[in-house]
Steps between C-alpha positions, in 0.01 A plus 500: 500500500148415391459636146150611402561666165738532208459828312747463213439209263572469128322281247538408135327831420853643536815301578359252751492125445166427666136596463277651768351162588850369571570785740167435672583132553841588642353773723242258640769244571692763700189613688477849351181706510562722198737572214558781251583445135731784392639430154757724335361822363421635156845635403702198607704364210359177349298344786245750630140580577261623229141622508380167357703298750371712787139436399565129446671477838208675667258244358729214602515626859121526509465144371730369774300643790386259767831322556558646845769745387431867433671602175579867443585635157781747463787616284871545578543844349830631372624823653627703205614833637211663683240283324381142483402315185149376581203647310284703736194295408685188617623665820141571597415130464796359696447347841872548564743740333865413549782718366872445468803561283574261213761543231360309203262754350389508138695773312174653377367535857786676677305823540811721463681326787771306315778619737295409808447149363845452350707612797286342772464181300848451365732772636787479746454559871661842464271598212193387693601701806479818292130426443400448864337843536321469166387145577374602843291785357365270227394229746340753733311662212358161403385431857345847525318497166389140447293272728793263558445233764839329507852619420679191369859393573615843619874546447525248219704661217370858537659660811291751694505684830315224681411718799324757282324242285378302801379814675306586183364145485384523860318829430320352201413161650734306271641171623870424455535149363703234676595327176620141530714519184657839570491537878875565494429836334366627835786362708696825533202733533244317712584731791373802306183313407437405864553859619245629246212308655407349162307173479624186323330233292612156379571431133675187378545624140432137406507407133415135567265322738780344701588845636146623570476611862861409576670750732801330658742785417250763610441328832874490571524867402215594736664316787847642427386862487222486755226617264194541727231241438227763533634681192508192274187420297419168339624327816460505878121504472475818289388550141582823313239751385542639151370823349167527322611631160167521321468876540868585462597774256838624382498875440236571237451131430140387471 
């Protein structure tokens, strides 16, 4: 599999152990055409994006132009109930908006969803199963109301009705991520994703340069489950297209 892009990279702006330049060097060595920097979002406990970091990162990306790698700026938003935790002004400036469930959220930022976070993040399998309907509606609401480009590591920790979520993703032009770190989360439900007609995109979830653009597990997964090449973006000669968010509004947001 010829990899062209990696759309889920972390830097020291959140919990990564590498700067953008390090990812660029690694991406060039692997022959990639483009990468997306998607650090953990604003409500993540301890290591997270801030307005100042976002601006600083934007300037850094601009200063690194001309190295033969296209660098996209994004955020890995936290799904917290039916909302995500990225300021709307930031959403409108993102090249890529990724969303996924994460359990380590600052107590002051839980947005009234402590049970959603507590049970999905730390509960038993039986307790999580009771939230499947709620989780499914929450994920679908996020995809319907925000200009999300990529749904990250679907099935990891927060169980959903994968068929319904993928059908919603397909309707709203959201890519399902083939995540190198958490590809096992899709193992039981890839059939539902394939039936939905949804498109896929590659994301290593790399926190260090040694993992940038590395997709050994994903490639084996693709071969095992017969994921069609024509539906996989960031490889097989195809680059993904992400939403233009500059004019996006949420409700009465201005």
